[in-house]
Structures are given as C-alpha cells and as structure tokens.
C-alpha positions as CSV (number, residue, x, y, z in Angstrom):
1,M,108.5,130.0,107.1
2,S,106.1,128.4,109.5
3,R,105.3,124.7,109.5
4,K,101.7,125.6,108.8
5,D,102.5,128.0,106.0
6,P,100.2,127.1,103.0
7,R,103.2,127.4,100.6
8,R,104.7,124.2,102.3
9,R,101.7,122.0,101.5
10,I,100.3,120.3,98.4
11,V,96.5,119.9,98.3
12,V,95.9,116.5,96.7
13,T,92.5,115.8,95.3
14,L,91.4,112.3,96.2
15,S,88.4,110.3,95.2
16,S,86.4,108.5,97.8
17,A,87.9,105.2,96.6
18,Q,91.4,106.6,97.0
19,R,90.6,107.8,100.5
20,E,89.2,104.4,101.4
21,L,92.4,102.7,100.1
22,L,94.5,105.0,102.4
23,R,92.2,104.3,105.3
24,Q,92.7,100.5,104.8
25,A,96.5,101.1,104.5
26,V,96.5,102.9,107.8
27,L,94.5,100.1,109.4
28,R,96.8,97.4,108.0
29,S,99.9,99.1,109.1
30,G,98.8,98.7,112.8
31,R,100.1,102.2,113.5
32,K,98.3,105.3,114.5
33,G,98.5,107.9,111.8
34,S,96.6,110.1,109.5
35,L,95.7,109.7,105.9
36,A,98.2,112.4,105.0
37,D,101.0,110.6,106.9
38,R,100.3,107.3,105.0
39,L,100.2,109.2,101.7
40,R,103.6,110.8,102.6
41,R,105.0,107.3,103.2
42,I,103.7,106.1,99.9
43,V,105.0,109.1,97.9
44,T,108.4,108.6,99.6
45,F,108.5,104.9,98.7
46,E,107.5,105.5,95.1
47,L,110.0,108.3,94.5
48,I,112.8,106.1,95.9
49,N,111.7,103.2,93.6
50,G,111.2,105.3,90.5
51,L,108.0,107.1,89.8
52,E,106.5,106.9,86.3
53,D,103.7,108.9,84.7
54,L,101.0,106.3,84.4
55,G,98.6,108.8,82.7
56,A,96.0,108.0,85.3
57,S,93.3,110.6,85.1
58,A,93.1,113.2,87.8
59,A,90.8,112.3,90.6
60,T,87.7,114.4,91.5
61,G,86.8,114.7,95.1
62,S,87.9,116.4,98.2
63,G,91.4,117.8,98.9
64,L,93.8,116.3,101.4
65,P,96.5,118.8,102.5
66,L,99.9,117.1,102.3
67,Q,103.1,118.5,103.9
68,L,106.3,117.0,102.7
69,P,109.9,117.5,103.6
70,H,111.6,120.1,101.4
71,K,113.7,117.6,99.5
72,L,110.7,115.5,98.5
73,R,108.7,118.6,97.6
74,V,111.5,119.7,95.3
75,Q,111.6,116.2,93.6
76,I,107.9,116.4,93.1
77,E,108.1,119.9,91.7
78,H,110.8,118.8,89.2
79,L,108.7,115.9,88.1
80,A,105.6,118.1,87.7
81,H,107.7,120.5,85.6
82,D,109.0,117.7,83.4
83,W,105.6,116.2,83.0
84,R,104.0,119.6,82.5
85,Q,101.5,118.8,85.3
86,T,100.8,120.0,88.8
87,S,102.4,118.7,92.0
88,S,99.0,117.2,93.0
89,Y,99.0,115.2,89.8
90,V,102.5,113.7,90.6
91,V,101.3,112.7,94.0
92,Q,98.2,111.1,92.5
93,Q,100.5,109.1,90.1
94,A,102.5,107.9,93.1
95,L,99.3,106.7,94.7
96,A,98.2,105.0,91.5
97,Q,101.6,103.3,91.0
98,H,101.5,102.1,94.6
99,V,98.0,100.6,94.2
100,A,99.1,98.9,91.0
101,R,102.2,97.5,92.7
102,S,100.2,96.3,95.7
103,A,97.7,94.5,93.3
104,L,100.6,92.7,91.6
105,E,102.2,91.6,95.0
106,G,99.1,90.2,96.5
C-alpha cells in the first residue's frame, strides 16, 4: 500500500479555532512542521497518557488529512469502535484533551 493511499489517512474536521491553536503550537515549538505533523504529535502524546471521551461535540469546518503510523491508527480504530464513534472523533477528543491539559498547566 502506497504512503499516499487514502486508506492510510484519517480526515479530521477542524474548526477555525482548532486550526489556529495548531498553528500557534507549531510556532511555539520553534520547529518547522505542518499542522498535521503537530496534530500527530498531540495524538501520540494523548494516547500514551490515556485518552478519555470528553464528549466534546464534533467540530465543523474543513478537513485536515492525517497520516498516522499503523500502530497508532489501530489504537484509534479500537477506541472509535469502543466509543461507537469515528476515528476522526477520537482524534478530535485527543485535541480537546490536549487543549484542556495545556490550559491547566499554564
């Protein structure tokens, strides 16, 4: 399967506010990178630390294609199945949890 195969990516719907948060995170990191790369790092971090279903409503906006390593994609698919939601919803919950955690830390 090719790296660019559409079956290997999750299209995550992000609001303009969520996109701006990701842009700010990229700028703060001091590294070059895309929004999708920063989101991948956030999802990885939140899965390691335990991801919970916050019940945050699904965002409306434009889609951001996100490619994840197979192991992470499988974890997300299992959570989506357990929560009876989509993989995109799980990624949105990871972003919401990260934003909440960042607000508590500083």
